[in-house]
PDB file of N, CA, C and O in Angstrom:
ATOM      1  N   UNK A   1      41.135 189.838 134.430  1.00  0.00           N
ATOM      2  CA  UNK A   1      42.250 190.002 133.050  1.00  0.00           C
ATOM      3  C   UNK A   1      43.224 189.831 132.698  1.00  0.00           C
ATOM      4  O   UNK A   1      43.635 189.864 131.538  1.00  0.00           O
ATOM      5  N   UNK A   2      44.261 189.423 134.516  1.00  0.00           N
ATOM      6  CA  UNK A   2      45.761 189.018 135.037  1.00  0.00           C
ATOM      7  C   UNK A   2      45.916 187.477 134.150  1.00  0.00           C
ATOM      8  O   UNK A   2      47.019 187.180 133.693  1.00  0.00           O
ATOM      9  N   UNK A   3      44.739 186.565 133.963  1.00  0.00           N
ATOM     10  CA  UNK A   3      45.535 184.832 133.226  1.00  0.00           C
ATOM     11  C   UNK A   3      45.785 185.322 131.749  1.00  0.00           C
ATOM     12  O   UNK A   3      46.501 184.682 130.978  1.00  0.00           O
ATOM     13  N   UNK A   4      44.987 186.806 131.307  1.00  0.00           N
ATOM     14  CA  UNK A   4      44.706 186.841 130.031  1.00  0.00           C
ATOM     15  C   UNK A   4      45.961 187.076 128.740  1.00  0.00           C
ATOM     16  O   UNK A   4      46.355 186.768 127.615  1.00  0.00           O
ATOM     17  N   UNK A   5      46.254 188.209 130.471  1.00  0.00           N
ATOM     18  CA  UNK A   5      47.947 188.342 130.436  1.00  0.00           C
ATOM     19  C   UNK A   5      48.956 187.754 130.226  1.00  0.00           C
ATOM     20  O   UNK A   5      49.932 187.795 129.478  1.00  0.00           O
ATOM     21  N   UNK A   6      48.262 186.782 131.600  1.00  0.00           N
ATOM     22  CA  UNK A   6      49.540 185.371 131.442  1.00  0.00           C
ATOM     23  C   UNK A   6      49.920 184.590 129.528  1.00  0.00           C
ATOM     24  O   UNK A   6      50.843 184.227 128.799  1.00  0.00           O
ATOM     25  N   UNK A   7      48.227 184.758 129.591  1.00  0.00           N
ATOM     26  CA  UNK A   7      48.120 183.473 127.679  1.00  0.00           C
ATOM     27  C   UNK A   7      50.105 185.242 126.820  1.00  0.00           C
ATOM     28  O   UNK A   7      51.116 185.531 126.180  1.00  0.00           O
ATOM     29  N   UNK A   8      49.430 185.422 127.371  1.00  0.00           N
ATOM     30  CA  UNK A   8      49.903 186.829 126.413  1.00  0.00           C
ATOM     31  C   UNK A   8      51.726 187.198 126.566  1.00  0.00           C
ATOM     32  O   UNK A   8      52.524 188.003 126.086  1.00  0.00           O
ATOM     33  N   UNK A   9      51.734 186.268 127.359  1.00  0.00           N
ATOM     34  CA  UNK A   9      53.156 186.594 127.979  1.00  0.00           C
ATOM     35  C   UNK A   9      53.848 185.756 127.706  1.00  0.00           C
ATOM     36  O   UNK A   9      55.018 185.956 127.377  1.00  0.00           O
ATOM     37  N   UNK A  10      52.956 183.856 127.814  1.00  0.00           N
ATOM     38  CA  UNK A  10      53.286 182.925 127.249  1.00  0.00           C
ATOM     39  C   UNK A  10      53.832 182.452 126.064  1.00  0.00           C
ATOM     40  O   UNK A  10      54.772 181.697 125.816  1.00  0.00           O
ATOM     41  N   UNK A  11      52.778 183.258 125.173  1.00  0.00           N
ATOM     42  CA  UNK A  11      53.000 183.105 123.769  1.00  0.00           C
ATOM     43  C   UNK A  11      54.509 183.827 122.713  1.00  0.00           C
ATOM     44  O   UNK A  11      55.148 183.423 121.742  1.00  0.00           O
ATOM     45  N   UNK A  12      54.549 185.563 123.951  1.00  0.00           N
ATOM     46  CA  UNK A  12      55.767 185.994 123.826  1.00  0.00           C
ATOM     47  C   UNK A  12      56.725 184.910 123.864  1.00  0.00           C
ATOM     48  O   UNK A  12      57.155 184.233 122.931  1.00  0.00           O
ATOM     49  N   UNK A  13      57.000 184.859 125.165  1.00  0.00           N
ATOM     50  CA  UNK A  13      57.966 183.571 125.676  1.00  0.00           C
ATOM     51  C   UNK A  13      58.800 182.532 125.080  1.00  0.00           C
ATOM     52  O   UNK A  13      59.941 182.079 125.179  1.00  0.00           O
ATOM     53  N   UNK A  14      57.201 182.272 124.090  1.00  0.00           N
ATOM     54  CA  UNK A  14      57.572 180.819 123.102  1.00  0.00           C
ATOM     55  C   UNK A  14      57.447 181.561 122.157  1.00  0.00           C
ATOM     56  O   UNK A  14      56.277 181.585 121.775  1.00  0.00           O
ATOM     57  N   UNK A  15      58.151 182.228 121.553  1.00  0.00           N
ATOM     58  CA  UNK A  15      58.534 183.102 120.843  1.00  0.00           C
ATOM     59  C   UNK A  15      59.712 182.626 119.503  1.00  0.00           C
ATOM     60  O   UNK A  15      59.853 182.168 118.369  1.00  0.00           O
ATOM     61  N   UNK A  16      60.258 183.090 120.547  1.00  0.00           N
ATOM     62  CA  UNK A  16      61.946 182.909 119.679  1.00  0.00           C
ATOM     63  C   UNK A  16      62.176 181.072 119.926  1.00  0.00           C
ATOM     64  O   UNK A  16      62.936 180.631 119.064  1.00  0.00           O
ATOM     65  N   UNK A  17      61.670 179.986 120.911  1.00  0.00           N
ATOM     66  CA  UNK A  17      61.489 179.055 121.090  1.00  0.00           C
ATOM     67  C   UNK A  17      61.052 178.573 119.631  1.00  0.00           C
ATOM     68  O   UNK A  17      61.659 177.564 119.271  1.00  0.00           O
ATOM     69  N   UNK A  18      60.005 179.149 118.593  1.00  0.00           N
ATOM     70  CA  UNK A  18      59.106 178.761 118.012  1.00  0.00           C
ATOM     71  C   UNK A  18      59.900 179.006 116.743  1.00  0.00           C
ATOM     72  O   UNK A  18      59.963 178.466 115.638  1.00  0.00           O
ATOM     73  N   UNK A  19      60.591 180.228 117.455  1.00  0.00           N
ATOM     74  CA  UNK A  19      61.800 180.496 115.230  1.00  0.00           C
ATOM     75  C   UNK A  19      62.690 179.543 115.228  1.00  0.00           C
ATOM     76  O   UNK A  19      62.967 178.936 114.193  1.00  0.00           O
ATOM     77  N   UNK A  20      63.407 179.220 116.704  1.00  0.00           N
ATOM     78  CA  UNK A  20      64.377 178.540 116.710  1.00  0.00           C
ATOM     79  C   UNK A  20      63.626 176.725 115.874  1.00  0.00           C
ATOM     80  O   UNK A  20      64.196 175.870 115.197  1.00  0.00           O
ATOM     81  N   UNK A  21      62.601 176.800 116.234  1.00  0.00           N
ATOM     82  CA  UNK A  21      62.571 175.532 115.235  1.00  0.00           C
ATOM     83  C   UNK A  21      61.717 175.288 113.974  1.00  0.00           C
ATOM     84  O   UNK A  21      61.641 174.249 113.318  1.00  0.00           O
ATOM     85  N   UNK A  22      61.250 176.167 113.824  1.00  0.00           N
ATOM     86  CA  UNK A  22      60.662 176.471 112.492  1.00  0.00           C
ATOM     87  C   UNK A  22      62.098 176.989 110.866  1.00  0.00           C
ATOM     88  O   UNK A  22      62.101 176.688 109.673  1.00  0.00           O
ATOM     89  N   UNK A  23      62.934 177.720 111.613  1.00  0.00           N
ATOM     90  CA  UNK A  23      63.620 177.832 110.698  1.00  0.00           C
ATOM     91  C   UNK A  23      64.894 177.292 111.050  1.00  0.00           C
ATOM     92  O   UNK A  23      65.432 176.873 110.025  1.00  0.00           O
ATOM     93  N   UNK A  24      65.696 177.103 112.182  1.00  0.00           N
ATOM     94  CA  UNK A  24      67.258 176.495 111.868  1.00  0.00           C
ATOM     95  C   UNK A  24      67.015 174.597 113.080  1.00  0.00           C
ATOM     96  O   UNK A  24      67.779 174.206 113.962  1.00  0.00           O
ATOM     97  N   UNK A  25      65.859 173.985 112.633  1.00  0.00           N
ATOM     98  CA  UNK A  25      65.705 173.287 113.458  1.00  0.00           C
ATOM     99  C   UNK A  25      66.315 172.794 114.462  1.00  0.00           C
ATOM    100  O   UNK A  25      66.833 171.679 114.523  1.00  0.00           O
ATOM    101  N   UNK A  26      66.278 173.552 115.224  1.00  0.00           N
ATOM    102  CA  UNK A  26      66.333 173.138 116.120  1.00  0.00           C
ATOM    103  C   UNK A  26      65.312 172.859 116.937  1.00  0.00           C
ATOM    104  O   UNK A  26      64.356 173.558 117.270  1.00  0.00           O
ATOM    105  N   UNK A  27      65.932 170.582 117.540  1.00  0.00           N
ATOM    106  CA  UNK A  27      64.746 169.810 118.097  1.00  0.00           C
ATOM    107  C   UNK A  27      64.421 170.233 118.893  1.00  0.00           C
ATOM    108  O   UNK A  27      63.454 170.950 118.636  1.00  0.00           O
ATOM    109  N   UNK A  28      64.820 170.225 120.389  1.00  0.00           N
ATOM    110  CA  UNK A  28      64.944 170.944 120.759  1.00  0.00           C
ATOM    111  C   UNK A  28      63.448 171.820 122.074  1.00  0.00           C
ATOM    112  O   UNK A  28      62.549 171.523 122.862  1.00  0.00           O
ATOM    113  N   UNK A  29      64.373 173.309 121.267  1.00  0.00           N
ATOM    114  CA  UNK A  29      63.341 174.423 121.118  1.00  0.00           C
ATOM    115  C   UNK A  29      61.794 173.896 120.114  1.00  0.00           C
ATOM    116  O   UNK A  29      61.169 174.790 119.544  1.00  0.00           O
ATOM    117  N   UNK A  30      61.318 172.449 119.996  1.00  0.00           N
ATOM    118  CA  UNK A  30      60.692 172.177 119.447  1.00  0.00           C
ATOM    119  C   UNK A  30      59.583 171.210 120.428  1.00  0.00           C
ATOM    120  O   UNK A  30      58.425 170.855 120.204  1.00  0.00           O
ATOM    121  N   UNK A  31      60.583 170.949 121.702  1.00  0.00           N
ATOM    122  CA  UNK A  31      60.246 170.511 122.439  1.00  0.00           C
ATOM    123  C   UNK A  31      59.482 171.106 123.528  1.00  0.00           C
ATOM    124  O   UNK A  31      58.479 170.654 124.080  1.00  0.00           O
ATOM    125  N   UNK A  32      60.459 172.785 123.873  1.00  0.00           N
ATOM    126  CA  UNK A  32      60.072 173.480 123.956  1.00  0.00           C
ATOM    127  C   UNK A  32      58.167 173.925 124.194  1.00  0.00           C
ATOM    128  O   UNK A  32      57.247 173.728 124.987  1.00  0.00           O
ATOM    129  N   UNK A  33      58.502 174.713 122.724  1.00  0.00           N
ATOM    130  CA  UNK A  33      57.239 175.108 122.354  1.00  0.00           C
ATOM    131  C   UNK A  33      56.197 173.678 122.764  1.00  0.00           C
ATOM    132  O   UNK A  33      55.217 173.818 123.496  1.00  0.00           O
ATOM    133  N   UNK A  34      56.632 172.177 122.102  1.00  0.00           N
ATOM    134  CA  UNK A  34      55.160 171.957 122.340  1.00  0.00           C
ATOM    135  C   UNK A  34      55.243 171.577 124.741  1.00  0.00           C
ATOM    136  O   UNK A  34      54.291 171.277 125.461  1.00  0.00           O
ATOM    137  N   UNK A  35      55.937 171.678 124.936  1.00  0.00           N
ATOM    138  CA  UNK A  35      55.432 172.596 126.308  1.00  0.00           C
ATOM    139  C   UNK A  35      54.877 173.234 127.053  1.00  0.00           C
ATOM    140  O   UNK A  35      54.557 173.191 128.241  1.00  0.00           O
ATOM    141  N   UNK A  36      54.727 174.196 125.796  1.00  0.00           N
ATOM    142  CA  UNK A  36      54.565 175.603 125.949  1.00  0.00           C
ATOM    143  C   UNK A  36      52.790 175.552 125.290  1.00  0.00           C
ATOM    144  O   UNK A  36      51.676 176.017 125.532  1.00  0.00           O
ATOM    145  N   UNK A  37      53.011 175.269 124.990  1.00  0.00           N
ATOM    146  CA  UNK A  37      51.650 175.605 124.044  1.00  0.00           C
ATOM    147  C   UNK A  37      50.352 174.086 125.008  1.00  0.00           C
ATOM    148  O   UNK A  37      49.130 174.174 124.887  1.00  0.00           O
ATOM    149  N   UNK A  38      51.029 172.908 125.841  1.00  0.00           N
ATOM    150  CA  UNK A  38      50.039 172.589 126.498  1.00  0.00           C
ATOM    151  C   UNK A  38      49.951 174.152 127.450  1.00  0.00           C
ATOM    152  O   UNK A  38      48.873 174.689 127.705  1.00  0.00           O
ATOM    153  N   UNK A  39      50.932 174.558 127.768  1.00  0.00           N
ATOM    154  CA  UNK A  39      50.840 175.005 129.733  1.00  0.00           C
ATOM    155  C   UNK A  39      49.553 176.295 129.022  1.00  0.00           C
ATOM    156  O   UNK A  39      48.428 176.445 129.501  1.00  0.00           O
ATOM    157  N   UNK A  40      50.141 177.124 127.752  1.00  0.00           N
ATOM    158  CA  UNK A  40      48.650 177.485 126.890  1.00  0.00           C
ATOM    159  C   UNK A  40      47.129 176.676 127.165  1.00  0.00           C
ATOM    160  O   UNK A  40      46.235 176.984 127.953  1.00  0.00           O
ATOM    161  N   UNK A  41      47.215 175.482 126.160  1.00  0.00           N
ATOM    162  CA  UNK A  41      45.865 174.976 126.824  1.00  0.00           C
ATOM    163  C   UNK A  41      45.297 175.029 128.006  1.00  0.00           C
ATOM    164  O   UNK A  41      44.073 175.141 127.947  1.00  0.00           O
ATOM    165  N   UNK A  42      45.876 174.978 129.349  1.00  0.00           N
ATOM    166  CA  UNK A  42      45.592 174.191 130.290  1.00  0.00           C
ATOM    167  C   UNK A  42      44.699 175.692 131.398  1.00  0.00           C
ATOM    168  O   UNK A  42      43.860 175.673 132.299  1.00  0.00           O
ATOM    169  N   UNK A  43      45.746 177.216 130.419  1.00  0.00           N
ATOM    170  CA  UNK A  43      45.436 178.620 130.988  1.00  0.00           C
ATOM    171  C   UNK A  43      44.329 178.985 130.777  1.00  0.00           C
ATOM    172  O   UNK A  43      43.544 179.676 131.427  1.00  0.00           O
ATOM    173  N   UNK A  44      44.234 178.101 129.069  1.00  0.00           N
ATOM    174  CA  UNK A  44      43.397 178.478 128.925  1.00  0.00           C
ATOM    175  C   UNK A  44      42.107 178.067 128.853  1.00  0.00           C
ATOM    176  O   UNK A  44      41.030 178.646 128.708  1.00  0.00           O
ATOM    177  N   UNK A  45      42.461 176.906 128.990  1.00  0.00           N
ATOM    178  CA  UNK A  45      40.969 176.422 129.765  1.00  0.00           C
ATOM    179  C   UNK A  45      40.729 176.449 130.817  1.00  0.00           C
ATOM    180  O   UNK A  45      39.880 175.640 131.190  1.00  0.00           O
ATOM    181  N   UNK A  46      41.430 177.519 131.999  1.00  0.00           N
ATOM    182  CA  UNK A  46      41.066 178.248 133.263  1.00  0.00           C
ATOM    183  C   UNK A  46      40.247 179.492 132.856  1.00  0.00           C
ATOM    184  O   UNK A  46      39.188 179.692 133.451  1.00  0.00           O
ATOM    185  N   UNK A  47      40.590 180.215 132.035  1.00  0.00           N
ATOM    186  CA  UNK A  47      40.309 180.872 131.633  1.00  0.00           C
ATOM    187  C   UNK A  47      38.686 180.784 132.086  1.00  0.00           C
ATOM    188  O   UNK A  47      37.862 181.215 132.893  1.00  0.00           O
ATOM    189  N   UNK A  48      38.967 179.448 130.371  1.00  0.00           N
ATOM    190  CA  UNK A  48      37.246 179.825 130.163  1.00  0.00           C
ATOM    191  C   UNK A  48      36.295 178.784 130.719  1.00  0.00           C
ATOM    192  O   UNK A  48      35.298 178.211 130.280  1.00  0.00           O
ATOM    193  N   UNK A  49      37.409 178.741 132.559  1.00  0.00           N
ATOM    194  CA  UNK A  49      36.787 178.192 133.163  1.00  0.00           C
ATOM    195  C   UNK A  49      35.907 179.411 134.412  1.00  0.00           C
ATOM    196  O   UNK A  49      34.833 179.146 134.951  1.00  0.00           O
ATOM    197  N   UNK A  50      36.676 180.670 134.626  1.00  0.00           N
ATOM    198  CA  UNK A  50      36.268 181.586 135.526  1.00  0.00           C
ATOM    199  C   UNK A  50      35.311 182.133 134.499  1.00  0.00           C
ATOM    200  O   UNK A  50      34.366 182.736 135.008  1.00  0.00           O
ATOM    201  N   UNK A  51      35.313 182.089 133.469  1.00  0.00           N
ATOM    202  CA  UNK A  51      33.760 182.625 132.488  1.00  0.00           C
ATOM    203  C   UNK A  51      33.172 182.157 132.595  1.00  0.00           C
ATOM    204  O   UNK A  51      32.428 182.658 133.438  1.00  0.00           O
ATOM    205  N   UNK A  52      32.990 181.690 132.418  1.00  0.00           N
ATOM    206  CA  UNK A  52      31.512 180.687 132.942  1.00  0.00           C
ATOM    207  C   UNK A  52      30.661 180.641 133.985  1.00  0.00           C
ATOM    208  O   UNK A  52      29.438 180.543 134.083  1.00  0.00           O
ATOM    209  N   UNK A  53      31.911 180.766 135.043  1.00  0.00           N
ATOM    210  CA  UNK A  53      31.579 180.509 136.415  1.00  0.00           C
ATOM    211  C   UNK A  53      30.916 182.349 136.530  1.00  0.00           C
ATOM    212  O   UNK A  53      29.924 182.636 137.200  1.00  0.00           O
ATOM    213  N   UNK A  54      31.439 183.005 136.014  1.00  0.00           N
ATOM    214  CA  UNK A  54      31.446 184.987 136.108  1.00  0.00           C
ATOM    215  C   UNK A  54      29.976 184.619 135.414  1.00  0.00           C
ATOM    216  O   UNK A  54      29.013 184.732 136.173  1.00  0.00           O
ATOM    217  N   UNK A  55      29.787 184.320 134.464  1.00  0.00           N
ATOM    218  CA  UNK A  55      29.352 184.468 134.280  1.00  0.00           C
ATOM    219  C   UNK A  55      28.011 183.672 134.703  1.00  0.00           C
ATOM    220  O   UNK A  55      27.289 184.055 133.782  1.00  0.00           O
ATOM    221  N   UNK A  56      27.076 182.697 135.593  1.00  0.00           N
ATOM    222  CA  UNK A  56      26.524 181.746 135.638  1.00  0.00           C
ATOM    223  C   UNK A  56      26.770 182.796 136.773  1.00  0.00           C
ATOM    224  O   UNK A  56      25.592 183.153 136.766  1.00  0.00           O
ATOM    225  N   UNK A  57      27.223 183.440 137.562  1.00  0.00           N
ATOM    226  CA  UNK A  57      26.907 183.531 139.217  1.00  0.00           C
ATOM    227  C   UNK A  57      26.283 185.625 138.226  1.00  0.00           C
ATOM    228  O   UNK A  57      27.392 185.853 137.742  1.00  0.00           O
ATOM    229  N   UNK A  58      25.829 186.281 137.998  1.00  0.00           N
ATOM    230  CA  UNK A  58      25.495 187.142 137.938  1.00  0.00           C
ATOM    231  C   UNK A  58      23.679 186.983 137.224  1.00  0.00           C
ATOM    232  O   UNK A  58      22.997 187.991 137.041  1.00  0.00           O
TER     233      UNK A  58
END
């Protein structure tokens, strides 16, 4: 559950930069959002692997 909470925190952290990119045309904020989304993808993959491993042990 710890990693899931990290996902929520990461999405919340990206919200301000996403707003800056989409509403204020700040390209640097878009770069930060892209990096954060890549981190989110990697974190989601690790959660998927963890869940699969736990299922297989049961």
